[in-house]
N, C-alpha and C positions, 0 to 999 in steps of 0.2 A: 460459590461460582464467581469467576472473575468477570469484570465488566465487558460488555460487547457493545458495538456501535453499528447502527444501520449505515448504509452507503451515504445517505444525506448527512448523518452525524459525523462520519469518518472523513468526508471530503475536506471540510475546512481545517481539520486537524493536520492533514498532510499537504494542504495548500493547493488542492485541485478541485475542479468541479465534480459533482456526483457523476455526470455523464462520462467524464474521463475515467473514473474508477470502473464504470460499467464496461467501457471499451477495453480497458486494460485487462479486465477479467476474461473477456472473450479472446484476447490475444495471449493470455498466459503470462502477463507482466504485472508489475505493481505489487502491493502488499498481499500477503496470503489472506484468504477469507474462508468462512465456513458457510456452506450451502445447506441450510436447514430443510428446505423444501424447494419445489420447482420455482417458487416466486419469493423466497425468503433467504437473503444473504446478510450475514453480519461479519464484522471484523472484530477480532479479539484485540484487546489493549496491547498485549505483548507482541502481537504480529505487526501492529502499526509502529510501535516503538522500534522493533527490530528492523523493519524496512527503512524507517527514517535513519537509523544508525548506520545502515549499509550505504547510505547516500552521503555520508560525511567525507569531505575532501579537504586537503590542506592548500590546494592551489587550483586555479581554473584550468591549468594544464594537466592536472591529475585525472586520468581517464577512469580510475577506479580499479578494483581488483579484477584480474583476469583479462584486462584490455591493454593492448599495446599503446605506447605513447606516441 
C-alpha cells in the first residue's frame, strides 16, 4: 500500500493550514482525498504530488490551464 497522510500531516507538505484543507474539501477544491469513514480523511502521496504539480507556473502572469490571461 502506498503512503497516506492525515489532514494535519498533509497540510505542511502543501504549505497551508489543516483548516484550509478542510474548507477546500467542503468547497470541492484543493488536492484529492480519500474519505475512509464519516470522520476519517486521508490524502494519498500521489494526489498531493499531482495537485502540487498542477500549480507550477512560469510567470506570476500565468493564470494556469483553462484560464484566460
